[in-house]
N, C-alpha and C positions, 0 to 999 in steps of 0.2 A: 893356512887358509880354511875359512869355517868348514865346519860339516857340509861334503857335498853329497850327501843321500838326498834325491829329488824329492822335495815337496811341495811342486807344484800346485795341485789342488788337495785342500786338506778339507774335507767334508763334517760336518756335524751331524750324528745318527743318533736321533733320542731314545736311550737305552730304554726307556720303559715299553717302546714300538717294537714287540719282537720281528715283527713283519720288515719292519726298515733295517732290522741288523741282518736277518737272513738276506735280502735284497743288496745288502752292502757287500755282500761277501762278492757280488760279479761287477761290481761299479768300479771303474778305472782310475777313481784316485789315488794318488800316494800315497796317503795317509790319511786315518778314521780319526774324529774325536768320539766316543761313546758318551754322549751327553747324559750327568746328572741333574743337570743344573737347571738353566731358562727353560729346556724343554720339556720339562719333569712337572708334574702335579705334585704338590705335596704329598698327598695320600699315594703316590707313585715310585716314592725317593727309593725304598728299600727295596721294591720290586726290581726297580731299575738299576739300582747297583748290583745285586745279584746278576740281571742278566749281562751287566758291563762285563764283570769278573767274568762268567762264565765266555762270552765272546772272544775278550782278550786272551784267555787261555785254553780257547779251542782248536789252535791250529789250523782254522780254514778260511784264513782269508789272505792266504797265500803272502806275496811280499809286501803288503799294504804295512805301513808303519801305523800301530794302533797304541792310541793316550786314551785315558780318560781323564774328561771334565768332572772335577769333584766341587761340592757346594765350597762356600767359603768357612773359614773356622768359626764365623760369628752366628752360624747356624745350627741348628738341631742335628744335622746331618754330615756337617764338613769331616770332624774327626773319625767318624767312622768308613767316611768313606774313603781317606786316605787309607785306612789299616786297609781295608777291604782292597784296594786298589794296589798295595803294596806286596802282594802276594799273587797278585793277577798275571803277570808276564808282559803287561803293558810296558814301552818303552818309555812312557812319561806319563805324569801328571799333569792337566791342563788346570793351572789355578786362576780364579778370575779374581779381579780387582784388587790385583797386588800392589801393595802402597808402599812397601818399605822393606828391607832388607831384612828387619828382625822378623817381619811375617814369614819371609822366603824362611829363613832359619827355623821357623818353629816347624812349617811345612816338612821340612828336611830332618828335622828331628823326628818328627812323627813316625814318618818313612823308614827311618833307620831303626827306630825303636821298633817297629812291626815287621821289623825282618827284612826290609826290601833290597832288591838286587842292588849292589852299590854302583851300578851301571845306572839305574833307573835316574831320569831325570826331571826337572818341571820345566813346563812351558808356563811362562807369567804373562798374563794379562796385562796389556798395558791399556786404559780404560776409565783412567781419572786424570783430572788436574795434577793430584797429587803424584801419580805414576810417571807422569810425562816430566815433572819436574826434578822426579828423584830417578830418571831412567839408565843414565849411566851408571849406577849403584846398581840397580836392578839386573842389567845386562853382564855386569861385571861377577854377579854371586857363581861361586863354584858351579852351582846345580844347574844353573838356568842355563839350557841349552837353545832354546827359542824364545823371542818375545812374540806374541798375539796381539794383533790390532782390534780392541773392540771396540769398532768405531761405530757401532748404536749407542753405545751407554757414553762413550767419550763426546759424541754431541749434544746428547741429554745432560752433561754433565756442566759443557759449557755453554748452553742455550742454545747451540746450532740447529740447522735446519738443513738436511739431506734430502734432496728432490731431485726436479727436473732439470735443476739447475749446475747437478753434481754436487761434487764434495769438495769445492775450494776452500771453503772456512776450516776443514780440516787438515789442509795440504802442510802448512807451518807443524803442525803436531804430529803429524806422519812423518815429516822430514826430522824432525828431531829425535824421534824413536829410533829412525833409521841410523843417524848417525851414530848413535850410541850401539846400537848392534853390530856396526861397522868397527867401530873401534873398540870393541871387546870381541870381533871375530866371531859373533854368533849369528845366526839365523832368524831373521825376522819375515812374519807372516801379515798380508794385508789384510783388512777388515772385510765383512762380507758384504752383499748386493743383496738389497732385500726385494727387489720386484724381480721376481722368478718368470715372468712374462716378457720384458724388455730383454732380449738379446742383444740389441745393438747395444744400450748403455750397458750390458756386462761388459761385454767386449773391451768396449771402450776404456772402461774403468780397469780392465785386467791391463790393458796396455799401458795406461799412466800408472798402474800399479809396478809394471815389469819396466818402465822408462824411469820412475824412481830409482830402482834397484831392489825392491822386494823380492823375496826367494820363491814367493808364491802366494798364494791367497786361501782363505777361508771360505768354504761356501754350505750354503743352506740347502740345495736343492741337486739331486743328483743331474740333473738337465744341465747343470754348468760346470759338470767334469772337463766335459770336451773342449769346448773352447777354452778354458783354463790350461788344461795341457799345452794346447796348442801354441799361447801366446809365450809361454814361459818355455817352451822346446827350443832349442837352435834348429833353424832350418837346414836343408841339406845343402842350403848355398852358403848358408853360415859356417858350416862344419866345412866345405870344402875351400873358403877364403881362409878360414883360421889356418886349414891345414896350408894352404899356398903361401900366407904371411909369414909362417913359422919355418917352412922350408928356406923362402926366399931369404929370410934374417940370418938363419944358419949358413947358408951359402955365402952370404956377404962377409960376414965376419968371418968364416973359412980363409977368406980370400984377401983379408984386411982391410977391406973399405971402411971410410971413414963415415959414407953417408948411404943408408939404405931406402930405395924405395921400389913400393908395391902397387901395381895398379893405378902409377903416377903420383902416389902419395908417399910422404917421407915417413918411414915408419922405427921406432925404437925402443927399448925395452919394456914400456910399458904397454905397447901393441902387442906384442910378444906374451905379455902375461895375461892381458884380456883374451888372445885367443888360444891359448891353453888353458883358460877357465873355461873357454867355449867348448872345446872337445871332453875337457873332464866332465862337464855337465851331459854332452850328450852319451859318454861312454856311461854316465851312473845312472841314465834314463833307459839307456840299452840294456844294463844291466838286469832291471826289473822284469825284464821280457816282457 
C-alpha cells in the first residue's frame, strides 16, 4: 500500500516571506512546501534558500511534513538549492518541470554527493506534455515518493483555459498521471486552485480531485486548508460504515457463508480492502494530532 502519511493539504509558502514562514507554524496543513521557485523573485533567491533551510531544520512545525521546492537545474540557483536542501532536514525536495528519468537521476546524484539522508525523497512535478507522456517512468523512479500536478503550467503548455467552466480540458491528463501513480504505488497530489475568493469553486474542485482518486491537493492560501482537510478526511459515518462492513464480512467468513451482504448490498474482498484503507487513513490523520 502507498505511503499512508496524510497529505490532504499541502501548502506552498514563499520562502522569501519570513512572516509567512512564521504563520505556517500555526496552519493546520498536513505538509508545507517552502517555495524557492515561482513565488520568489530572482534577487531574493539566496535569502529564500537560507530561510527555507532554517525553517526545515528548526523543529518548530510540529508534525507537518516539510519539503523544499528547488529551482530547476537549468537556472542559476537550482544546483545550490539542492545542495542546501540536502542538509536541511526536509523530507523531500520538490522538483519542477520534471521531464525525464535522467533528470531525476541528476537530482538524486546531487543529493547523494551533497550528503543527503538516504531517506530524502523527490516530489516530482508533472506539468508539461513530456512529463505526461513519460509519467509512468517518472512515477517508477526509486527516489520519487510523490507526483505533484502542476496544473497551471500544464494548462499553459497545452494551451488550455482554466476558468469559470472548470478544468475539464485537463481531466484526461490528470487521469493519466493518476494511473501512473497507482501503478507505481506512489502518492499523487492534485494541482492548485487559483481563485482564493471562490470558496464554492475550490470545494467543488477538491471533491472532484478526491473522487478521481488523488491523495490530496496543493494549495496557495492558508484559507484553503480547512475545506481541503475536510474533503480528504473520512467522516465519522465513513469510519463507522467501514468498521461495520469489515465486522460483517469477517463474521460471515467465519461462519462459512458464500454470500455476504451489508446494508442490503453484496460485499466481497475489494469492499473490505476499501474499508480497511478508510480506517488506515482515519488512523493516520488522528496520529497527526
